[in-house]
C-alpha positions, 0 to 999 in steps of 0.5 A: 343540662343547663340552659345557657345564660341569656346575653343582658340588655343594658340600655340601648347597648348591649352587653358585653357577653351578647355581643361576644357570642357573636348572637346579636349584631355589634352595632345598633340601628337607631331611628332619628327623634326630636330629642336626638336618636333612639335605639330601636327595641331588641327584638328587631335589632338582628333583624335590621342589622341582618338585611343591611348586611344583604344589602350590602350583599347586593340584596334589597334596600327594602325590608319590613321588620316587625318590632312591639307589634308595629311593622316598619318599613325600613329602605338602606338604600336611603337611611330612613324608616316609615311605620305602616299603619297606625295613627302615625303612618307616614312619617319619614324618619332617619335611622343609623347604624351605631357601630359599638367598640 
């Protein structure tokens, strides 16, 4: 059997095959940086989207995601993120959910 093709990640956006497959979020999660906004790494995008949908349905406002070996606490009710542990722990950053067309 031939393995299914893996969707390509292009910059901060998911490719059309990834979106069309329904395997990935139809939104991109970003955090605030000095120069504007930066996308969270692809390794936690779906977890962020799933956590947000659960929050909207009455679930917990806080989740912890692991991305690139770092744990980040997410507060959906405040739309903030906070890196846990390490030298930059404690800095609260705004987050946003950017809809894909």
